[in-house]
C-alpha positions in Angstrom: -203.2 141.1 138.7 -200.5 139.0 140.3 -200.0 135.6 140.2 -200.6 133.3 143.1 -196.9 132.5 143.5 -196.1 136.6 143.7 -198.8 136.7 146.5 -197.3 133.9 148.3 -193.7 135.1 148.3 -195.2 138.6 149.3 -197.4 137.1 152.2 -193.7 134.9 153.2 -192.2 138.3 153.8 -194.6 140.1 156.3 -194.3 140.8 159.5 -196.6 138.5 162.0 -199.0 141.3 162.9 -199.6 142.1 159.2 -199.6 138.4 158.8 -202.4 138.0 161.2 -203.9 141.2 160.0 -204.1 139.7 156.7 -205.5 136.1 157.8 -208.2 138.0 159.5 -208.8 139.3 156.6 -209.1 136.4 154.2 -211.0 134.7 156.7 -213.6 137.2 156.6 -213.8 137.7 153.0 -214.2 133.5 153.1 -216.8 133.2 155.1 -219.0 136.0 153.6 -218.6 134.7 150.0 -219.5 131.0 151.7 -222.3 132.3 153.1 -223.6 134.2 149.4 -222.8 130.9 147.8 -224.6 128.8 150.4 -227.9 131.8 149.5 -227.8 130.7 145.9 -227.3 126.9 146.5 -230.3 127.1 148.7 -232.7 129.1 146.6 -231.6 127.1 143.3 -232.5 123.4 145.2 -228.8 122.1 144.7 -229.3 121.0 148.5 -232.6 119.7 148.3 -231.0 116.4 147.6 -229.0 116.5 150.3 -231.6 117.7 152.4 -234.0 114.9 151.9 -233.1 112.1 154.0 -232.2 113.9 157.8 -235.6 115.8 156.8 -237.4 113.1 156.6 -236.1 111.4 159.8 -236.6 114.2 161.8 -240.0 114.5 160.7 -240.4 110.5 161.2 -239.0 111.4 164.9 -235.6 110.2 164.8 -234.0 113.4 165.5 -233.7 114.8 169.1 -231.8 118.1 170.3 -228.2 118.1 171.7 -227.9 118.7 175.4 -225.4 121.9 176.1 -222.8 121.7 178.7 
């Protein structure tokens, strides 16, 4: 596998249209990986502490809908 530095140099040489194509691909791949990691974290309980206080406030009537438009 190439090093990050080699990959960066190759990216710098890409024409603009190929750079945009690569950027779209990386963005999609990152989004998919992020979604999978969030699912793993939710199932494992890693986010329970983060969610505890906002959920308490919501259940106590401390939240409201966000108006659109």
